[in-house]
BAFI-3210 file (N, C-alpha, C; in Angstrom, 3 decimals, decimal comma, padded with zeros to 6 digits):
// residues 279
n [1|2|3|4|5|6|7|8|9|10|11|12|13|14|15|16|17|18|19|20|21|22|23|24|25|26|27|28|29|30|31|32|33|34|35|36|37|38|39|40|41|42|43|44|45|46|47|48|49|50|51|52|53|54|55|56|57|58|59|60|61|62|63|64|65|66|67|68|69|70|71|72|73|74|75|76|77|78|79|80|81|82|83|84|85|86|87|88|89|90|91|92|93|94|95|96|97|98|99|100|101|102|103|104|105|106|107|108|109|110|111|112|113|114|115|116|117|118|119|120|121|122|123|124|125|126|127|128|129|130|131|132|133|134|135|136|137|138|139|140|141|142|143|144|145|146|147|148|149|150|151|152|153|154|155|156|157|158|159|160|161|162|163|164|165|166|167|168|169|170|171|172|173|174|175|176|177|178|179|180|181|182|183|184|185|186|187|188|189|190|191|192|193|194|195|196|197|198|199|200|201|202|203|204|205|206|207|208|209|210|211|212|213|214|215|216|217|218|219|220|221|222|223|224|225|226|227|228|229|230|231|232|233|234|235|236|237|238|239|240|241|242|243|244|245|246|247|248|249|250|251|252|253|254|255|256|257|258|259|260|261|262|263|264|265|266|267|268|269|270|271|272|273|274|275|276|277|278|279]
n.u [-074,329|-072,265|-070,869|-069,426|-068,047|-066,288|-065,107|-063,744|-061,430|-059,646|-058,170|-055,141|-053,454|-052,261|-048,951|-048,267|-050,072|-052,241|-054,890|-057,130|-055,570|-055,891|-054,105|-051,078|-047,813|-045,070|-041,767|-038,483|-036,882|-037,456|-039,610|-042,119|-045,748|-047,376|-049,068|-049,940|-049,683|-048,180|-045,593|-043,830|-043,465|-042,206|-039,567|-036,985|-035,263|-033,156|-033,060|-031,364|-029,058|-028,144|-028,025|-026,019|-023,965|-023,405|-023,428|-020,659|-019,004|-017,350|-017,494|-016,257|-014,660|-014,327|-015,344|-017,883|-018,832|-019,885|-017,863|-017,475|-016,513|-014,906|-014,220|-011,325|-010,231|-008,013|-008,650|-007,548|-005,926|-007,771|-009,182|-007,203|-006,854|-009,734|-009,486|-007,325|-008,425|-011,073|-012,014|-014,054|-014,502|-017,905|-018,638|-018,673|-021,325|-020,110|-020,721|-021,783|-021,102|-023,235|-021,879|-023,305|-025,740|-025,524|-026,564|-026,657|-025,608|-025,610|-023,878|-021,468|-021,134|-019,539|-019,205|-018,104|-017,518|-016,448|-015,349|-016,401|-018,835|-022,053|-025,517|-028,383|-030,274|-028,992|-027,040|-027,096|-025,447|-026,261|-028,426|-026,457|-024,988|-022,754|-018,822|-017,821|-019,942|-020,144|-017,392|-018,016|-019,404|-017,802|-016,276|-013,909|-011,175|-010,921|-009,625|-010,279|-011,561|-011,952|-010,585|-008,324|-008,072|-008,659|-006,139|-004,338|-005,248|-004,648|-001,942|-000,909|-002,023|-000,417|002,180|001,812|001,506|001,668|002,485|000,380|-001,535|-004,979|-003,995|-006,454|-009,497|-011,658|-014,526|-015,036|-015,922|-015,516|-012,980|-011,719|-013,189|-011,893|-009,150|-008,972|-009,505|-007,364|-005,528|-006,076|-005,824|-002,833|-001,787|001,297|002,893|003,883|002,786|002,131|001,250|-001,720|-005,027|-006,608|-005,068|-003,921|-002,752|-004,006|-002,127|-001,858|001,134|003,748|006,474|009,711|010,397|007,866|006,391|003,531|002,563|001,234|000,550|000,738|000,402|001,476|-000,536|-000,071|002,896|006,226|006,233|008,911|009,796|008,105|009,040|011,555|010,246|008,745|011,137|012,736|011,040|010,731|012,811|014,320|017,650|018,582|020,160|021,669|023,775|024,993|025,653|024,406|021,629|018,400|014,894|011,866|008,305|005,095|002,028|-001,368|-002,421|-000,204|001,574|004,667|005,333|006,186|008,910|008,605|005,920|003,294|001,182|-001,070|-002,907|-003,187|-005,547|-007,360|-006,691|-005,648|-003,047|000,409|003,480|006,606|009,918|013,150|014,867|016,914|020,307|022,120|024,226]
n.v [-044,563|-042,477|-043,829|-045,991|-044,350|-043,454|-045,923|-045,896|-044,005|-045,233|-046,917|-047,653|-046,360|-048,855|-048,493|-050,043|-051,724|-049,883|-050,252|-050,203|-050,841|-052,160|-053,220|-052,217|-053,024|-051,414|-050,672|-051,627|-050,300|-047,890|-047,008|-046,714|-047,591|-050,890|-053,550|-056,797|-058,545|-056,942|-055,916|-057,973|-058,364|-055,755|-053,788|-052,012|-049,786|-048,240|-050,453|-052,540|-050,924|-050,755|-053,664|-053,954|-053,129|-054,475|-057,282|-056,712|-054,364|-051,451|-047,379|-045,484|-042,818|-040,315|-040,481|-041,309|-043,972|-047,048|-049,728|-053,177|-055,678|-058,760|-061,580|-062,367|-059,982|-057,537|-054,028|-051,625|-052,211|-052,489|-050,289|-048,504|-049,640|-049,196|-046,615|-045,388|-046,820|-046,441|-044,478|-041,459|-037,892|-036,391|-034,367|-030,775|-028,855|-025,601|-022,272|-018,949|-015,649|-012,583|-009,237|-007,402|-007,679|-010,451|-012,608|-015,804|-017,983|-020,026|-019,756|-018,204|-014,554|-012,277|-008,712|-006,864|-004,261|-003,462|-005,683|-007,563|-009,949|-011,043|-011,105|-012,683|-010,854|-008,752|-007,952|-006,464|-003,455|-001,038|-001,589|-002,273|-000,005|000,296|001,371|001,824|003,103|005,448|006,630|006,731|009,235|011,293|014,108|013,688|015,514|015,963|014,834|011,314|011,032|008,985|007,292|007,557|007,247|004,348|003,901|004,378|002,650|000,156|000,516|000,222|-002,089|-003,627|-003,287|-004,068|-007,002|-010,230|-013,608|-015,617|-018,846|-019,915|-017,392|-016,147|-014,800|-016,987|-019,292|-020,139|-022,603|-024,050|-023,903|-025,343|-027,973|-028,657|-028,376|-030,653|-032,833|-032,809|-033,602|-035,987|-037,567|-037,154|-038,241|-039,194|-041,244|-043,025|-046,361|-048,073|-046,662|-046,281|-046,208|-044,948|-043,016|-041,009|-038,125|-035,527|-033,423|-030,544|-029,938|-027,013|-026,782|-025,441|-024,387|-023,601|-025,853|-027,887|-030,203|-033,691|-035,063|-037,914|-038,082|-039,125|-038,569|-038,303|-037,873|-035,431|-032,059|-031,651|-034,198|-034,725|-032,871|-033,767|-036,679|-035,148|-034,095|-036,525|-037,837|-036,206|-035,818|-034,043|-032,013|-032,550|-031,510|-031,913|-030,597|-028,330|-025,427|-025,467|-024,484|-024,759|-026,346|-025,142|-025,213|-023,752|-022,881|-022,871|-020,328|-018,977|-018,974|-019,826|-023,160|-025,065|-027,146|-029,567|-029,619|-031,713|-033,310|-033,446|-031,266|-029,689|-029,139|-031,494|-031,919|-029,514|-027,104|-026,746|-024,854|-025,398|-024,264|-022,666|-021,633|-018,964|-020,056|-020,179|-018,406]
n.w [-042,939|-042,430|-040,650|-041,830|-043,473|-041,571|-040,692|-043,531|-043,266|-040,673|-042,037|-043,987|-047,110|-049,286|-050,620|-052,900|-054,088|-053,530|-052,011|-049,163|-046,288|-043,062|-041,345|-041,756|-043,213|-042,405|-044,619|-043,615|-044,126|-046,375|-045,018|-045,753|-046,089|-046,532|-047,825|-046,664|-048,971|-051,018|-049,550|-049,679|-052,298|-052,826|-054,262|-052,755|-052,765|-050,873|-049,550|-051,148|-050,911|-048,413|-047,807|-049,589|-048,326|-046,230|-046,808|-047,759|-048,966|-049,415|-049,193|-051,659|-050,918|-052,648|-054,729|-054,063|-054,821|-054,538|-053,655|-054,188|-052,488|-051,503|-049,319|-048,853|-049,976|-049,385|-048,343|-048,381|-050,896|-053,126|-053,015|-053,854|-056,580|-057,418|-057,200|-059,012|-061,849|-061,983|-060,758|-060,850|-060,929|-060,989|-063,567|-062,928|-063,951|-065,191|-064,057|-065,004|-063,537|-063,457|-063,676|-063,105|-061,846|-060,788|-061,143|-062,603|-065,223|-067,698|-069,998|-071,204|-071,709|-072,907|-073,107|-075,486|-075,116|-072,669|-071,564|-069,561|-068,002|-068,314|-067,950|-069,440|-069,843|-069,281|-071,248|-073,896|-074,328|-073,624|-071,616|-069,803|-068,991|-070,479|-070,436|-073,003|-074,458|-073,675|-073,966|-076,852|-077,205|-076,058|-076,921|-079,371|-079,398|-076,651|-073,739|-072,560|-068,736|-068,067|-069,472|-068,731|-066,009|-065,969|-067,530|-065,331|-063,007|-064,221|-065,352|-062,249|-061,385|-062,715|-061,351|-059,359|-059,437|-058,764|-059,484|-059,438|-059,573|-060,096|-063,306|-063,751|-062,728|-061,511|-061,613|-057,627|-056,932|-059,201|-059,733|-057,485|-057,867|-060,440|-060,066|-057,706|-059,432|-061,200|-059,138|-058,787|-060,891|-061,554|-059,448|-057,511|-054,643|-052,193|-052,446|-049,524|-047,703|-045,805|-047,421|-045,578|-044,300|-046,039|-047,334|-050,184|-051,995|-054,383|-055,683|-055,930|-057,481|-057,357|-059,701|-060,746|-061,925|-061,733|-059,829|-058,395|-055,272|-052,997|-049,441|-046,346|-043,353|-040,929|-041,299|-040,658|-041,432|-042,450|-043,483|-045,395|-047,064|-048,091|-049,561|-051,819|-053,349|-053,367|-054,797|-057,413|-058,394|-057,261|-056,143|-052,647|-050,046|-046,888|-045,948|-043,786|-044,714|-047,055|-049,362|-048,129|-048,530|-048,075|-047,284|-048,074|-047,287|-048,830|-048,342|-047,745|-045,575|-044,393|-043,072|-040,681|-040,058|-038,521|-037,938|-037,978|-041,205|-040,745|-040,286|-042,248|-045,140|-047,238|-050,404|-050,962|-051,892|-051,765|-051,663|-052,941|-052,243|-052,321|-049,910|-048,474|-048,190|-044,537|-043,152]
ca.u [-073,438|-071,074|-069,965|-068,690|-066,918|-065,199|-064,302|-062,573|-060,454|-058,621|-057,161|-053,907|-053,641|-050,957|-047,965|-047,864|-051,628|-053,663|-056,204|-056,360|-055,228|-056,354|-052,951|-050,316|-046,731|-043,913|-040,786|-037,678|-035,593|-037,653|-040,625|-043,176|-046,726|-047,604|-050,305|-048,955|-048,807|-047,288|-044,395|-042,743|-042,622|-041,704|-038,183|-036,884|-033,754|-032,254|-032,714|-030,754|-028,043|-027,830|-027,398|-024,678|-023,240|-024,150|-022,253|-019,257|-018,698|-016,733|-017,986|-014,884|-014,696|-014,020|-016,616|-019,297|-019,862|-020,104|-017,173|-017,808|-015,333|-014,777|-014,032|-010,210|-009,701|-007,495|-009,395|-006,239|-005,420|-009,191|-009,460|-005,967|-007,084|-010,885|-008,929|-006,537|-008,911|-012,474|-013,027|-014,128|-015,602|-018,703|-018,118|-020,057|-021,689|-019,732|-022,107|-020,794|-022,071|-023,115|-021,147|-024,168|-026,757|-024,931|-027,514|-025,812|-026,114|-024,602|-023,089|-020,435|-021,751|-018,866|-019,128|-017,289|-016,869|-015,921|-014,808|-017,258|-019,592|-023,265|-026,542|-029,043|-031,191|-028,208|-026,024|-026,944|-024,239|-027,146|-028,739|-025,385|-024,165|-021,216|-018,530|-017,885|-021,054|-019,749|-016,425|-018,514|-020,317|-017,108|-015,363|-012,178|-009,915|-010,739|-008,802|-011,462|-010,951|-012,599|-009,569|-006,921|-008,429|-008,458|-004,719|-003,275|-005,644|-003,991|-000,445|-000,331|-002,151|000,430|003,395|001,466|000,791|002,801|002,586|-000,463|-002,426|-004,991|-003,451|-007,647|-010,400|-012,608|-015,579|-014,465|-016,166|-014,906|-011,859|-011,497|-013,144|-010,505|-007,820|-009,098|-009,380|-005,822|-004,571|-006,387|-005,539|-001,671|-001,059|002,383|003,311|004,070|001,592|002,639|000,662|-002,823|-005,682|-007,279|-004,019|-003,519|-003,996|-003,889|-001,969|-001,203|002,445|003,992|007,924|010,336|010,606|006,563|006,040|002,485|002,497|000,029|001,250|-000,142|001,353|000,726|-001,034|001,182|004,252|006,129|006,591|010,336|009,397|007,454|009,975|012,646|009,605|008,955|012,668|012,841|009,552|010,387|014,216|015,101|018,656|018,001|021,653|021,333|024,802|025,004|025,511|023,543|020,307|017,014|013,743|010,378|006,620|004,057|000,554|-002,776|-002,354|000,997|002,284|005,484|005,217|007,390|009,631|008,539|004,731|002,514|000,574|-002,680|-003,441|-003,844|-006,559|-007,226|-006,888|-004,934|-002,421|001,315|004,347|007,634|010,628|014,419|015,568|018,800|021,474|022,594|025,650]
ca.v [-044,101|-041,805|-044,855|-046,241|-043,298|-043,349|-047,121|-046,090|-043,162|-045,382|-047,813|-046,525|-046,782|-049,404|-047,691|-050,903|-051,876|-049,134|-050,913|-049,763|-052,177|-051,916|-053,226|-051,942|-053,193|-050,191|-051,329|-051,168|-049,213|-046,823|-046,649|-046,609|-048,493|-051,830|-054,531|-058,353|-059,266|-056,236|-055,517|-059,037|-058,100|-054,378|-053,944|-051,099|-049,458|-048,138|-052,005|-053,114|-050,437|-051,648|-055,157|-054,251|-052,799|-055,770|-058,274|-056,365|-053,134|-049,748|-046,687|-044,505|-040,925|-039,038|-040,379|-042,102|-045,538|-048,674|-050,884|-054,779|-056,937|-060,469|-061,832|-062,456|-058,569|-056,434|-053,229|-050,694|-052,572|-052,746|-049,202|-048,340|-050,150|-048,211|-044,611|-045,829|-047,250|-046,658|-043,183|-040,123|-036,934|-035,970|-033,157|-029,676|-027,397|-024,484|-021,007|-017,527|-014,248|-011,665|-008,628|-006,087|-008,506|-011,674|-013,581|-016,741|-018,299|-021,625|-019,349|-016,899|-013,367|-011,012|-007,595|-006,551|-002,852|-003,081|-007,137|-007,989|-010,867|-010,358|-012,469|-012,613|-009,635|-007,399|-008,390|-005,413|-002,321|000,048|-002,120|-002,373|001,205|000,448|002,315|001,901|004,066|006,786|007,301|007,189|010,227|012,363|014,398|013,670|016,408|016,124|013,738|011,047|010,900|007,335|006,507|008,147|006,183|002,860|003,152|004,161|001,212|-000,784|000,148|000,169|-003,326|-004,649|-003,255|-004,822|-008,047|-011,660|-014,719|-017,051|-019,629|-019,652|-016,264|-015,484|-015,322|-017,794|-019,544|-021,022|-023,964|-024,850|-024,391|-026,629|-029,275|-028,787|-028,662|-031,994|-033,524|-032,478|-034,165|-037,296|-038,296|-037,387|-037,968|-039,773|-041,530|-044,499|-046,753|-048,853|-045,692|-046,779|-045,312|-044,037|-042,288|-040,092|-036,964|-035,641|-032,010|-030,318|-029,216|-026,415|-026,602|-024,294|-023,993|-023,427|-026,955|-028,237|-031,901|-034,203|-035,990|-038,328|-038,734|-039,705|-037,409|-038,509|-037,164|-034,066|-030,953|-032,176|-035,808|-034,364|-032,364|-035,055|-037,192|-034,440|-033,895|-037,899|-037,842|-035,234|-035,555|-032,498|-032,224|-032,019|-031,838|-031,680|-029,848|-026,952|-023,991|-025,615|-023,841|-025,744|-025,883|-025,146|-025,409|-022,945|-023,313|-022,007|-018,976|-018,487|-019,410|-021,023|-024,130|-025,260|-028,459|-030,180|-029,915|-032,831|-032,750|-033,393|-029,914|-028,942|-029,628|-032,425|-031,365|-028,251|-026,637|-026,181|-024,803|-025,796|-023,141|-022,586|-020,813|-018,754|-020,060|-019,884|-017,845]
ca.w [-043,937|-041,655|-040,002|-043,384|-044,020|-040,191|-040,949|-044,566|-042,347|-040,186|-042,782|-044,450|-048,121|-049,454|-051,542|-053,839|-055,134|-053,428|-051,357|-047,853|-045,283|-041,269|-040,472|-042,872|-042,745|-042,935|-044,955|-042,582|-044,930|-046,908|-044,251|-046,529|-045,560|-047,508|-047,369|-046,567|-050,216|-051,340|-048,810|-050,101|-053,560|-052,876|-054,399|-052,440|-053,520|-049,690|-049,016|-052,024|-050,575|-047,526|-047,949|-049,904|-047,094|-045,276|-047,933|-047,826|-049,642|-048,961|-050,271|-051,878|-050,082|-053,201|-056,012|-053,455|-055,410|-053,757|-054,207|-054,071|-051,585|-051,096|-048,133|-048,946|-050,628|-048,667|-048,522|-049,331|-052,663|-053,762|-053,370|-054,612|-057,614|-057,707|-057,789|-060,120|-062,757|-062,237|-059,636|-061,660|-060,133|-061,752|-063,991|-062,395|-064,834|-064,874|-064,401|-064,897|-063,095|-064,380|-063,240|-062,783|-060,737|-059,914|-061,580|-062,989|-066,360|-068,165|-071,122|-070,610|-072,659|-072,809|-073,480|-076,255|-075,105|-071,290|-071,401|-068,609|-068,302|-067,990|-068,012|-071,141|-069,534|-069,127|-072,159|-074,369|-074,055|-072,882|-070,269|-068,203|-069,133|-070,792|-070,545|-074,168|-074,980|-072,971|-075,003|-078,136|-077,127|-075,784|-078,297|-079,628|-078,833|-075,070|-072,978|-071,656|-067,428|-067,773|-070,219|-067,544|-064,696|-066,529|-067,612|-064,093|-062,207|-065,119|-064,346|-060,809|-061,249|-063,395|-060,971|-057,681|-059,569|-058,691|-060,041|-058,968|-059,782|-061,488|-063,125|-064,370|-061,817|-061,760|-060,165|-056,723|-056,876|-060,293|-059,968|-056,404|-058,465|-061,446|-058,550|-057,390|-060,448|-061,841|-058,209|-058,574|-062,255|-061,449|-057,795|-056,925|-053,786|-051,818|-052,001|-048,596|-047,036|-045,767|-047,659|-044,676|-043,805|-047,058|-047,743|-051,114|-052,279|-055,596|-055,280|-056,933|-057,411|-057,301|-061,411|-061,178|-062,418|-060,872|-059,619|-057,058|-054,602|-051,648|-048,423|-044,817|-042,794|-039,779|-041,795|-040,463|-042,863|-043,041|-044,099|-046,864|-048,269|-048,719|-050,080|-052,700|-053,887|-053,875|-056,059|-058,345|-058,827|-056,930|-054,974|-051,314|-049,283|-045,568|-045,446|-042,871|-045,765|-048,553|-049,623|-047,756|-048,771|-047,404|-047,522|-047,631|-047,792|-049,718|-047,248|-048,012|-044,533|-044,180|-042,514|-039,693|-040,285|-036,916|-038,006|-038,967|-042,283|-040,604|-040,226|-043,300|-045,754|-048,033|-052,008|-050,840|-052,718|-051,000|-052,418|-052,428|-052,276|-051,621|-049,112|-048,297|-047,041|-043,551|-043,096]
c.u [-071,756|-070,371|-069,240|-067,785|-065,890|-064,245|-063,362|-061,655|-059,611|-058,032|-055,895|-053,740|-051,874|-049,752|-047,953|-049,279|-052,669|-054,551|-055,810|-056,621|-055,225|-054,800|-051,517|-049,012|-045,565|-042,825|-039,614|-036,572|-036,306|-039,126|-041,901|-044,244|-047,434|-048,670|-049,598|-048,516|-047,639|-046,136|-043,812|-042,656|-042,070|-039,960|-038,080|-035,487|-032,516|-032,316|-031,798|-029,006|-027,343|-027,318|-026,033|-023,508|-022,724|-023,372|-020,999|-019,048|-018,096|-017,360|-016,435|-015,412|-014,782|-015,460|-018,165|-019,829|-019,255|-019,003|-017,173|-016,458|-015,951|-013,985|-012,422|-009,730|-009,118|-008,185|-008,485|-005,949|-006,686|-009,284|-008,811|-006,570|-008,408|-009,975|-008,274|-006,808|-010,277|-012,914|-012,870|-015,128|-016,585|-018,404|-019,296|-020,026|-020,923|-020,641|-020,790|-022,010|-021,783|-022,800|-021,885|-025,245|-026,673|-025,934|-026,526|-026,614|-024,981|-023,675|-022,538|-020,867|-020,665|-019,134|-018,203|-016,540|-016,198|-015,414|-015,361|-018,540|-020,786|-024,169|-027,229|-029,870|-029,980|-026,664|-025,785|-025,931|-025,395|-027,757|-027,808|-024,761|-023,146|-020,299|-018,097|-018,857|-020,415|-018,278|-016,861|-019,225|-019,299|-016,683|-014,245|-011,098|-010,108|-010,188|-010,472|-011,070|-010,911|-010,899|-008,345|-007,218|-008,142|-006,949|-003,705|-003,971|-004,884|-002,730|-000,171|-001,056|-000,767|001,905|003,433|000,635|001,931|001,835|001,503|-000,926|-004,201|-004,660|-005,032|-009,049|-011,651|-013,560|-014,934|-014,513|-015,866|-013,625|-011,182|-011,761|-012,318|-009,520|-007,775|-009,071|-008,273|-005,454|-004,974|-005,622|-004,093|-000,983|000,219|002,082|003,249|002,665|001,084|001,410|-000,806|-003,592|-006,383|-005,954|-003,307|-004,049|-003,160|-003,463|-001,610|000,079|003,009|005,456|008,443|010,355|008,838|005,574|004,917|002,434|001,430|000,769|000,244|000,949|000,457|000,627|-000,643|002,627|004,102|006,002|008,316|010,565|008,651|008,175|011,276|011,407|008,952|009,938|012,586|011,781|009,607|011,545|014,654|016,407|018,460|019,636|021,120|022,992|024,320|024,542|024,764|022,066|019,421|016,238|012,734|009,051|006,101|002,807|000,082|-002,215|-001,468|001,825|003,289|005,399|006,189|007,867|008,981|006,705|003,717|001,192|-000,685|-003,349|-003,686|-004,779|-006,309|-007,527|-006,385|-003,568|-000,745|002,527|005,870|008,931|011,767|014,854|016,556|019,448|021,946|023,808|026,173]
c.v [-043,232|-042,791|-045,482|-045,540|-043,008|-044,743|-047,002|-045,025|-044,192|-046,742|-047,115|-047,402|-047,424|-048,832|-048,687|-050,915|-050,958|-049,301|-050,188|-050,995|-051,230|-052,192|-053,718|-052,253|-052,121|-051,409|-050,644|-049,851|-047,994|-046,329|-046,337|-047,800|-049,674|-052,830|-055,750|-059,069|-058,107|-055,814|-057,175|-059,146|-056,539|-054,737|-052,087|-050,932|-048,956|-049,384|-052,373|-052,311|-051,334|-052,714|-055,490|-054,019|-053,936|-056,956|-058,002|-055,628|-051,661|-048,923|-045,706|-043,139|-040,203|-039,037|-040,928|-043,376|-046,195|-049,424|-052,693|-055,284|-058,117|-060,516|-062,108|-060,960|-057,700|-055,171|-052,194|-050,944|-052,285|-051,145|-048,183|-048,360|-049,342|-046,948|-044,755|-045,902|-046,551|-044,977|-041,998|-039,021|-036,512|-034,582|-031,770|-028,872|-026,041|-022,910|-019,569|-016,511|-013,252|-010,569|-007,468|-006,738|-009,466|-012,807|-014,128|-017,237|-019,464|-021,112|-018,207|-015,796|-012,487|-009,932|-006,680|-005,213|-002,951|-004,739|-007,712|-009,077|-010,322|-011,792|-011,826|-011,224|-008,196|-007,280|-007,231|-004,456|-001,113|-000,171|-002,073|-000,959|001,312|001,314|002,963|003,205|005,527|007,648|007,240|008,368|011,385|012,946|014,001|014,054|016,429|014,975|013,012|010,771|009,713|006,848|006,445|007,384|004,989|002,678|003,470|003,004|000,211|-001,008|-000,054|-001,751|-004,562|-004,692|-004,001|-006,012|-009,203|-012,097|-015,591|-017,881|-019,635|-017,886|-014,991|-015,522|-015,989|-018,811|-020,112|-022,267|-024,516|-024,808|-025,385|-028,158|-029,566|-029,518|-030,381|-033,234|-033,726|-033,728|-035,896|-038,194|-038,177|-037,546|-039,252|-040,111|-042,968|-044,885|-047,945|-047,651|-046,046|-045,486|-044,112|-043,045|-041,436|-038,812|-036,407|-033,747|-031,979|-029,863|-028,680|-026,370|-025,549|-023,683|-023,842|-024,570|-027,388|-029,676|-032,322|-035,442|-036,654|-038,527|-039,162|-038,757|-037,488|-038,014|-035,772|-033,401|-031,353|-033,193|-035,658|-033,672|-033,146|-036,305|-036,198|-034,654|-035,296|-038,664|-037,672|-035,158|-034,348|-032,806|-031,967|-032,616|-031,231|-030,926|-028,557|-025,645|-023,845|-025,152|-025,425|-025,576|-025,989|-025,227|-024,292|-023,420|-022,502|-020,564|-018,049|-018,061|-020,177|-022,424|-024,936|-026,817|-029,754|-030,545|-031,332|-032,221|-032,718|-032,492|-029,071|-029,879|-030,084|-031,780|-029,767|-027,720|-026,350|-026,248|-024,968|-024,844|-023,086|-021,626|-020,440|-019,319|-019,887|-019,694|-017,755]
c.w [-043,565|-040,951|-041,249|-043,240|-042,837|-040,486|-042,149|-043,833|-042,062|-040,863|-043,611|-045,960|-048,368|-050,978|-053,065|-054,977|-054,378|-052,748|-050,063|-046,750|-043,909|-040,548|-041,631|-041,892|-043,687|-043,089|-043,764|-043,055|-045,281|-045,835|-044,876|-046,035|-047,173|-046,633|-047,066|-047,981|-050,973|-050,668|-049,320|-051,269|-053,786|-053,135|-054,369|-052,604|-052,027|-049,357|-049,837|-051,609|-049,281|-047,011|-048,720|-048,945|-046,315|-045,410|-047,670|-049,260|-048,895|-050,159|-050,769|-051,782|-051,264|-054,383|-055,253|-053,976|-054,370|-054,271|-053,468|-053,307|-051,518|-049,894|-048,084|-049,345|-049,240|-048,956|-049,468|-050,797|-053,283|-053,895|-053,618|-056,128|-058,134|-058,377|-059,089|-061,514|-063,311|-061,423|-060,672|-061,241|-061,308|-062,199|-063,685|-063,465|-064,545|-064,995|-064,379|-064,236|-063,721|-063,412|-062,309|-061,174|-060,269|-060,177|-062,757|-064,204|-067,078|-069,108|-070,703|-072,046|-072,105|-073,480|-074,409|-076,034|-073,830|-070,713|-070,268|-069,049|-067,501|-068,713|-069,435|-070,838|-069,546|-070,260|-073,023|-073,517|-073,280|-071,531|-069,143|-068,850|-069,255|-070,798|-072,500|-074,766|-074,550|-073,520|-075,871|-078,052|-076,306|-077,243|-078,067|-079,407|-077,176|-074,409|-072,076|-069,915|-067,118|-068,224|-069,285|-066,413|-065,134|-066,455|-066,022|-063,423|-063,187|-065,211|-063,225|-060,834|-061,532|-062,430|-059,721|-058,141|-059,066|-059,150|-059,259|-059,520|-059,425|-061,804|-063,422|-063,320|-062,739|-061,122|-059,323|-056,789|-058,220|-060,227|-058,797|-057,273|-059,663|-060,797|-058,114|-058,412|-061,206|-060,503|-058,618|-059,656|-062,021|-060,298|-057,579|-055,698|-053,391|-051,410|-051,078|-047,635|-046,809|-046,618|-046,700|-043,638|-044,643|-046,836|-048,950|-051,286|-053,677|-054,662|-056,219|-056,546|-057,976|-059,115|-061,765|-062,092|-061,491|-060,824|-058,665|-056,728|-053,197|-050,751|-046,601|-044,139|-041,484|-039,798|-040,782|-041,913|-043,466|-043,828|-045,499|-047,811|-048,911|-049,313|-051,628|-053,470|-054,025|-055,323|-057,269|-058,859|-058,597|-056,057|-054,103|-050,704|-047,835|-044,971|-044,538|-043,649|-046,617|-048,400|-048,888|-048,173|-048,054|-047,784|-047,374|-048,219|-048,583|-049,525|-047,443|-046,862|-044,317|-043,115|-041,689|-040,128|-039,465|-037,317|-038,940|-040,216|-041,976|-040,358|-041,320|-043,909|-046,554|-049,601|-051,709|-051,435|-051,568|-052,097|-052,259|-052,814|-051,905|-051,080|-049,226|-047,625|-045,558|-043,793|-041,717]
res [x|x|x|x|x|x|x|x|x|x|x|x|x|x|x|x|x|x|x|x|x|x|x|x|x|x|x|x|x|x|x|x|x|x|x|x|x|x|x|x|x|x|x|x|x|x|x|x|x|x|x|x|x|x|x|x|x|x|x|x|x|x|x|x|x|x|x|x|x|x|x|x|x|x|x|x|x|x|x|x|x|x|x|x|x|x|x|x|x|x|x|x|x|x|x|x|x|x|x|x|x|x|x|x|x|x|x|x|x|x|x|x|x|x|x|x|x|x|x|x|x|x|x|x|x|x|x|x|x|x|x|x|x|x|x|x|x|x|x|x|x|x|x|x|x|x|x|x|x|x|x|x|x|x|x|x|x|x|x|x|x|x|x|x|x|x|x|x|x|x|x|x|x|x|x|x|x|x|x|x|x|x|x|x|x|x|x|x|x|x|x|x|x|x|x|x|x|x|x|x|x|x|x|x|x|x|x|x|x|x|x|x|x|x|x|x|x|x|x|x|x|x|x|x|x|x|x|x|x|x|x|x|x|x|x|x|x|x|x|x|x|x|x|x|x|x|x|x|x|x|x|x|x|x|x|x|x|x|x|x|x|x|x|x|x|x|x|x|x|x|x|x|x|x|x|x|x|x|x]
***
């Protein structure tokens, strides 16, 4: 009996039929064990993807889908057509963070008293010690120090505030996904630029309009300024005393006109501004 038990322990169970096989064959793609019969009928998903690549397909770097290619197809033309027609980013579910415990929820729950976002557990004013409850318990004839502090903080924030995008705090991952989707949907550019040399940007014009553009990563900042002006119909003069345009990156740093654009992050934001004329 013990000998037969040892014999059963020697083989490997076939993933297809479930029988013990003493000489199992492993799939070269998924590396799962099969018997001699099941390996021939095994429908391997990983094998299909690899065979697609070998037949001639390319993976879109944006949506990660494989695009089928024929021998006579031009790679840049096929990818450009895919991006303009079928390329879609999978929408990410927005999550809302509780201002008290940091827990995330799929639903936004705003307190009517303090106007902050909370999770289900802390949605009641008593559970998050809402300032609105404190205001109700104070006598009406006495000034509330909380109200005074709130007014001072609100006033100082108004004077210190500068225009920025977005104007309301949002989840960073959601904001990046929305910006990327906006760029892909609205991007303009020179179609002769090879796909593997393209960088995509959200462009803020001097009139605060949002635009999207792709450029060649090997272009200089000065050339990109000329391209932006040409693409979006802005006056651009090379006269000595005329005002010149400049570019600022997402961190607020002005870019040198001789710098190549490959130093910037793909799908980031650049701002075009009008510099003072030289005297």
